[in-house]
C-alpha positions in Angstrom: 74.2 98.5 61.3 71.9 96.6 63.7 69.4 94.3 62.0 66.3 92.6 63.3 64.5 89.8 61.5 60.8 89.3 62.4 59.3 85.9 61.5 55.8 84.7 62.2 56.4 81.4 64.0 59.1 78.8 64.2 57.7 75.3 64.0 59.2 73.5 61.0 62.2 74.1 58.7 60.3 74.8 55.6 60.0 77.3 52.8 59.7 80.5 54.8 62.5 79.4 57.2 64.8 78.8 54.2 64.2 82.5 53.3 65.1 83.5 56.8 68.2 81.3 56.6 69.4 83.2 53.4 68.6 86.6 55.0 70.8 85.6 57.9 73.6 84.8 55.4 73.1 88.4 54.1 73.1 89.9 57.6 74.9 87.5 60.0 74.7 90.1 62.8 70.9 90.0 62.8 68.8 89.1 65.8 65.7 87.0 65.3 62.2 87.5 66.7 59.1 85.3 66.3 55.6 85.0 67.8 56.5 81.5 69.0 59.5 79.2 68.7 58.9 75.5 68.8 61.5 74.3 66.4 62.9 70.9 67.3 66.7 70.8 68.0 67.5 69.0 64.7 65.8 71.8 62.7 67.6 74.7 64.3 70.9 74.6 62.4 69.9 77.5 60.1 69.7 79.8 63.1 73.5 79.4 63.8 73.0 79.1 67.5 70.9 82.3 67.8 68.4 82.6 70.6 65.0 83.6 69.1 63.1 86.3 71.0 59.5 85.2 71.4 56.2 86.9 72.3 53.9 86.3 75.3 52.0 83.7 73.2 55.0 81.3 73.7 53.9 80.8 77.4 50.1 80.6 76.9 48.3 77.4 77.7 48.7 74.6 75.1 50.6 77.0 72.8 53.0 74.4 71.6 50.3 72.4 69.9 47.6 75.0 69.3 49.4 78.4 68.9 47.4 79.1 65.7 44.3 79.2 67.8 45.7 82.4 69.3 45.5 84.2 65.9 43.4 87.0 67.4 46.2 87.8 69.8 49.0 87.8 67.3 48.7 91.4 66.1 49.1 92.5 69.7 52.0 90.1 70.2 53.9 91.3 67.2 53.5 94.9 68.2 55.1 94.2 71.6 58.5 93.5 70.2 60.9 96.3 71.1 63.0 96.9 68.0 63.7 100.6 68.4 67.5 100.1 68.6 67.7 98.5 65.1 68.6 100.4 62.0 67.0 97.8 59.6 64.0 95.7 60.3 63.2 92.8 57.9 59.9 91.0 58.3 59.2 87.6 56.8 55.4 87.8 56.4 52.5 85.6 55.6 50.3 86.6 58.5 51.3 89.3 61.1 55.1 89.8 61.0 54.9 93.0 59.0 52.9 94.6 61.9 56.1 95.1 64.0 56.2 98.7 65.1 59.1 100.8 63.7 60.0 104.5 63.9 61.0 107.2 61.3 64.7 106.6 61.8 64.4 102.9 60.8 63.9 101.1 57.5 61.4 98.3 57.4 61.6 95.9 54.5 58.9 93.2 54.4 59.4 90.0 52.4 55.9 88.7 51.7 55.3 85.0 51.1 51.6 85.9 50.8 49.0 88.2 52.4 46.7 86.3 54.7 44.8 84.4 52.0 42.4 82.8 54.5 41.4 86.4 55.6 41.1 87.8 52.1 40.2 86.1 48.8 40.1 82.6 50.2 37.9 83.2 53.2 34.9 81.3 51.7 37.1 78.3 50.9 38.7 78.4 54.3 35.3 78.3 56.1 34.1 75.6 53.8 37.1 73.3 54.3 36.9 73.9 58.1 33.2 73.0 58.1 32.2 76.3 59.7 30.1 78.0 57.0 27.1 78.5 59.3 26.4 78.8 63.1 27.8 80.8 66.0 31.3 79.6 65.4 31.2 80.7 61.8 29.9 84.1 62.9 32.7 84.5 65.3 35.4 83.4 62.8 34.0 85.8 60.2 34.1 88.7 62.7 37.7 87.7 63.6 38.8 87.7 60.0 37.1 91.0 59.4 39.1 92.5 62.3 42.3 90.8 61.0 41.7 92.4 57.5 41.4 95.9 59.0 44.6 95.4 61.0 46.4 93.9 58.1 45.7 96.9 55.9 46.6 99.4 58.6 49.9 97.7 59.5 51.0 97.8 55.9 51.5 101.6 56.3 54.5 100.8 58.6 56.4 99.0 55.8 58.9 101.1 53.8 59.6 98.5 51.0 57.6 95.4 50.1 59.3 92.5 48.4 57.1 89.7 46.9 58.1 86.1 46.3 56.4 86.1 42.8 54.7 88.4 40.3 51.5 86.8 41.5 52.0 87.8 45.1 53.1 91.3 44.0 49.6 91.7 42.3 48.0 90.5 45.6 50.0 93.1 47.5 48.8 95.8 45.1 45.2 94.5 45.4 45.3 94.2 49.2 47.5 97.1 50.3 47.6 99.3 47.2 51.4 99.2 47.3 54.0 98.3 44.7 56.4 95.5 45.5 59.7 94.3 44.1 59.8 90.6 43.1 62.5 88.3 44.4 61.8 84.6 44.1 62.5 82.5 47.2 65.9 80.8 47.4 66.0 77.2 46.1 68.9 74.8 46.9 69.4 74.0 43.2 72.8 72.6 43.9 71.2 69.6 45.6 69.0 68.8 42.6 71.1 67.7 39.6 70.0 66.1 36.2 70.2 62.3 36.0 71.8 60.3 33.2 69.4 57.4 33.0 66.2 56.9 30.9 63.1 58.7 31.8 59.6 57.2 31.9 56.1 58.1 33.1 55.0 61.2 34.9 55.3 62.3 38.6 53.3 64.2 41.2 54.9 65.2 44.5 52.6 67.1 46.7 50.8 67.4 50.0 47.2 66.1 49.7 45.2 69.2 50.5 42.2 70.5 48.6 43.8 73.4 46.7 46.6 71.1 45.3 44.0 69.1 43.3 46.0 65.9 43.3 42.8 63.9 42.8 42.0 66.0 39.7 45.4 65.0 38.2 44.8 61.3 39.0 41.3 61.4 37.4 42.9 62.9 34.2 45.5 60.2 34.0 42.8 57.5 34.5 41.7 58.6 31.1 45.2 58.3 29.7 46.0 54.6 30.5 49.0 54.8 28.0 50.8 57.1 30.5 52.1 55.9 33.8 51.7 58.3 36.8 53.5 58.0 40.2 51.9 60.1 43.0 54.0 60.8 46.1 52.4 62.4 49.2 49.9 62.3 52.0 47.3 64.6 53.5 43.7 65.3 54.2 42.5 64.5 50.7 44.2 61.1 50.6 40.8 59.3 50.4 39.8 61.2 47.3 43.2 60.5 45.7 42.9 56.8 46.5 39.4 56.6 45.3 40.3 58.3 42.0 43.2 55.9 41.4 41.4 52.7 42.6 40.7 51.1 39.2 43.7 52.6 37.3 46.5 50.2 36.6 48.7 53.0 35.3 48.8 54.9 38.6 51.0 54.2 41.6 50.5 55.9 44.9 53.4 56.2 47.3 53.8 57.7 50.7 56.3 60.6 51.2 59.9 59.6 50.5 63.3 60.8 51.7 65.1 63.6 49.9 67.6 61.3 48.1 64.8 59.1 46.7 62.7 62.1 45.8 65.6 63.5 43.7 66.0 60.1 42.0 62.3 60.1 41.1 62.6 63.7 39.7 65.7 62.6 37.6 63.9 59.7 36.0 60.5 61.0 35.1 59.5 62.5 31.8 57.7 65.4 33.5 56.2 66.6 36.7 52.5 67.6 36.9 51.0 70.4 39.0 47.4 71.6 39.1 47.4 74.1 42.0 47.5 77.9 41.8 50.7 78.3 43.8 52.1 81.5 45.4 55.4 80.4 44.0 56.1 76.7 43.7 59.6 75.6 44.9 59.0 72.0 43.9 58.7 73.2 40.3 62.1 74.8 40.5 63.6 71.6 42.0 62.2 69.6 39.2 63.7 72.0 36.6 67.1 71.8 38.4 66.9 68.0 37.8 66.5 68.7 34.1 62.9 67.8 34.2 60.1 69.4 32.3 57.0 70.7 34.2 53.3 70.6 33.2 51.5 73.1 35.4 48.4 75.2 35.8 49.3 78.5 34.2 48.5 80.8 37.0 50.3 81.9 40.2 54.0 81.3 40.6 54.2 78.9 37.6 54.1 81.8 35.3 57.4 83.1 36.8 59.0 79.7 36.7 58.1 77.7 33.6 59.3 79.0 30.2 56.5 78.1 27.8 56.9 80.8 25.2 57.7 79.2 21.8 60.1 82.1 21.0 62.6 80.9 23.6 63.8 77.5 24.8 60.9 75.9 26.5 61.0 74.1 29.9 57.5 72.9 30.1 53.8 73.4 29.3 51.2 75.6 31.0 47.5 74.7 30.9 44.7 77.2 31.2 42.0 75.6 33.4 41.9 73.3 36.4 40.0 70.6 34.6 40.6 67.0 33.5 40.3 68.0 29.8 42.9 70.8 30.2 45.4 68.4 31.8 44.8 65.8 29.2 45.4 68.4 26.4 48.5 69.6 28.2 50.0 66.1 28.3 49.2 65.6 24.6 50.9 68.9 23.8 53.9 67.9 25.9 54.3 64.5 24.2 54.2 66.2 20.8 57.0 68.7 21.7 58.9 66.7 24.3 62.0 66.4 22.1 62.2 70.2 22.1 62.6 70.5 25.8 66.2 69.8 26.9 67.5 68.9 30.3 70.1 71.6 29.8 67.4 74.3 29.3 65.5 73.2 32.3 68.6 73.2 34.5 69.7 76.7 33.2 66.2 78.0 33.9 66.4 76.7 37.5 69.6 78.6 38.2 67.6 81.9 38.1 66.3 80.8 41.5 69.5 79.8 43.3 70.3 80.9 46.8 73.1 83.1 45.6 70.7 84.9 43.2 68.3 85.5 46.0 70.9 87.0 48.3 72.2 89.3 45.6 68.8 90.6 44.6 67.5 91.0 48.1 70.6 92.8 49.4 70.5 95.2 46.4 66.9 96.2 47.3 67.8 96.6 50.9 70.9 98.7 50.1 68.9 101.0 47.8 66.2 101.4 50.5 68.9 102.4 53.1 70.4 104.9 50.7 67.0 106.4 49.9 66.3 106.6 53.6 69.5 108.5 54.4 68.6 111.2 51.9 65.9 112.4 54.1 
């Protein structure tokens, strides 16, 4: 069986690339295609020496630095890949990869990290954060996103089976494309994140400082809880807001991003990690749980799949209902009252549901069933 994997763009070794890595473990004979490939040499190990087939955007002016500015050309670029000789086509999609053209003799399985959020329900937020709510540039971007939405829906018809990375994304696929999707959580290297044996103290935030992560909101909430220490690790565009919120609080420590080993050490020695964002999934939550660490998180998005908060089963954290200071404060109070009921063993066992091996088994089962169903016709 000939297999093609279509990925959006190769720039960093991050979450979606880790998914591709595990799919390559499932199908080592696969060839890889991407709109552009600018992965540095030290990040290419997961490709196993494969040469990535790229689109014409790879050679356009300033593409290495500004390839995202060619978004309007990406549907055309993805449609130019010649994959007619492959039996199975797997797209790794958060923008245009699912638009690859396939024929009736082929099976197309699309693993969706998220539909294009900036083109759909988050368009207003995207325009606001980019500072283009009005003017000619705003009009052009709105027109472009309108065209992208039309193409996004039409290209969904070429997918035989959708796979979502969370129940939340499955709902977004249903809303956007009116299609059902299987749910297979992304693979997490839980074997690298082990519970610690030392004492635990304080709370921890590890995050990029971008608007939707609401790190400044968490900091403001902890400013009102001086009895609880909070360590915040990260950097990003909202760093000034985070620093301003923490300026007068002696219980809050801000740190720049740390190396992986130190990050694991921080996870192993904190009482709990705090998240305020509505995540598509939330790999860092799983990593924390693998360290035997409880999670306090906003109870929407991927957190609902990850954190066990039902009192009828062993709990692994607390979910709060609103992205407000008061809700976070109440969640911390709830956690401190029940902290003894959350064991490191339960958190670790919960994390194992999201291991790389579990991902491969679930994903291959779905693909096998799709291939069997296809052969019946």
